[in-house]
VOGU-232785 format. One record per residue (C-alpha): z negated, x negated, y. Coordinates in steps of 0.25 Angstrom, whole numbers, plus 2048, in hexadecimal, padded with zeros to 3 digits. Example, Ala and Ser with C-alpha at 12.3 -4.5 7.8 and 13.67 -1.06 7.14 Angstrom:
2
7E17CF7EE;7E37C97FC;
// end
This chain:
298
800800800;8037FC80E;7F5800814;7F47F381C;7FF7F7825;7FC7FC833;7FB80B834;80780C83E;810804834;80C80C828;80F81982F;81D814834;82180F826;81C81C820;825824829;83181C825;82E81C816;82C82C817;83982E81F;841825815;83B82C809;83E83A80F;84D836813;850830805;84A83B7FD;84D847806;85C844806;85E8457F7;8558517F7;85E859800;86B8537FA;8678577EC;8638657F1;8718687F5;8748697E6;86C8767E6;87887C7EE;8838757E6;87D8787D8;8748857D9;8718867CB;8628897C7;86187E7BC;8678737C5;85E8777D1;8528777C9;8568687C4;8598657D3;84C86A7D8;8458617CF;84C8557D5;84A85A7E3;83B85B7E1;83B84D7DA;8418487E7;83784F7F0;82B84A7E7;83183C7E8;83183D7F7;8228417F7;81F8367ED;82582B7F6;81E831802;8118307FB;8148217F7;81781E805;809824809;80281C7FF;80A80F804;804810812;7F7819810;7EA817809;7E5825807;7D98297FE;7DE8367F8;7D383F7F3;7DB8497EB;7D38557E4;7D885F7DA;7E68597D8;7E58597C9;7E58687C9;7F48697CE;8008697C5;80E8657C8;8148717C0;80D87C7C8;8108867D3;8078847DF;80488A7ED;7FE87E7F4;7F5881800;7EE877809;7E7874816;7EF86D820;7EB86282A;7F685882C;805855827;7FE84B81E;7F9857816;808858811;80984980D;7FB849807;7FF8557FE;80D8507FA;8068437F6;7FB8497EE;8048547E7;81184E7E5;81484F7D6;8078567D4;80C8647D7;81A8697DA;81F8647E8;81986B7F4;8228757FA;81F87F806;82688C80B;83088B816;83689581F;84489881B;84A894828;845885825;84F88381A;859881826;85187582B;85A86982A;85885F81F;84A86581B;84E873818;85786F80D;84D865807;843871807;84D87A800;85186F7F6;84286D7F2;84187D7F1;83787E7FC;83588E7FD;83B89480A;8358A180E;83B8AC817;8308B481F;8338C0827;82C8C2834;8248CE838;82F8D3841;83A8D1836;8318DA82D;82F8E4838;83E8E683A;8418E582B;8358EA823;83E8E8816;83C8D9818;82D8DA814;82A8D2808;8388CC808;8338BE80C;82A8BD800;8358C27F7;83F8B77FD;8358AC7FB;8318B07ED;8408AF7EA;8428A27F0;83689D7E8;83B8A27DA;83F8947D7;83088F7D7;82E8987CB;83388D7C1;8308817CA;82187E7CE;81F87D7DD;81487A7E7;8158827F4;80C87C7FF;80688480B;7FD87E816;7F588B818;7F0888826;7FE88882B;7FC87C834;7F486F834;7E5870836;7DF86A843;7D186D849;7D7874855;7DF87D84C;7D3881844;7CB884851;7D688C857;7D589584A;7C689784B;7C389983D;7B8894833;7C088882C;7BD87A830;7C887282A;7D387D829;7DC886831;7DD89582D;7E6897821;7F389E823;7F58A7817;8038AC819;80A89F814;80389E806;8028AD805;8128AD806;8138A27FC;80A8A97F2;8118B67F4;81E8B07F2;81B8A77E7;80E8AC7E1;8168AE7D3;81989F7D3;80D8987D9;8028967CF;7F788F7D7;7F388B7E5;7EF87D7E8;7E587D7F4;7E58707FA;7DB86A804;7DE85E80C;7D3855813;7D584981B;7C784381C;7C983A828;7D2843831;7DF84B830;7EA840830;7F8841837;80483E82F;805831836;7F782D832;7FA830824;807828823;80181C82B;7F581B821;7E982182A;7E582B81F;7DA826816;7D683280E;7DC84080A;7D584A802;7DD8557FB;7D68607F2;7DF8697E9;7DA8777E5;7E287F7DB;7E188E7DC;7E88997D4;7F38A27DA;7EE8B07D7;7F48BE7DA;7E98C07E4;7EF8B67EE;7FE8BA7EB;8028C67F3;80A8CC7FF;8028C580A;80B8CA815;80C8D9811;7FF8DC80A;7F38DC813;7E98DD808;7EE8D1801;7EF8C980E;7E08CB811;7DD8C7802;7E68BA804;7E08B6811;7D28B780B;7D68AE800;7DC8A4808;7D18A3813;7C78A1808;7CF896802;7D089080F;7C1891812;7BF889804;7C987F809;7C287D816;7B587B80E;7BB871805;7C1869811;7B2868817;7AD864809;7B8859807;7B5854815;7A6853814;7A784B807;7B084180D;7A783F81A;
// end
């Protein structure tokens, strides 16, 4: 490892290597994905998808090696042994920094199916990235606004139906759908502005994971409830790649997906109330866990 290098130099070299890795592996990823249009046969697409996922896994693996090259991080990982690579998961986590994504990719690569997240359907037209997301089968969702539903009541429920159809491919291929439930990164200022009882978290936003469970409840078997703690301070992306981060704690809790949390959140008021109670209780326990982990490391 090159921990003896100055922080600034480690950061610059990391950015260069991350960029080169992304260019060299994203180009063939997008190039190969074009064969989905040329040869749209199910058996061939299944075979091609395995290659594309392998390329994405290699990209994550190389990024992790780059991190190890410049950073000496003490990883305190709990509950990882409960996870399986051939399983269907909804992954939820607290969110504090862009480092969360890098930490989770490093920890979970080759341990569970590659992390994917729901995208608005319009994002498929984003240059370069849109096609890469499509190639890797990131699920695109179509949501109707309240105004659209008011003008055309027949569209009610069509968003869930279209998303379910788009996710049918996951029935035979394990997947991990990730959602940062707070909707944004935690800061003390944001927490104070929300004026609630959590000390380490923002209020959970139920709509996102309720949509995923409503769309894919038949396919997702388990929930991975992740708690990320940075004992010293929440790092920035630059602090992570330049070697300032000394310790990261990640706790994995596996929960079952039951019928009691799969329903029509947007059109069933009774289910919505039940779901909100379940999620807020889960978040309260997470807040207590963060306090416990912080206290043990003081």
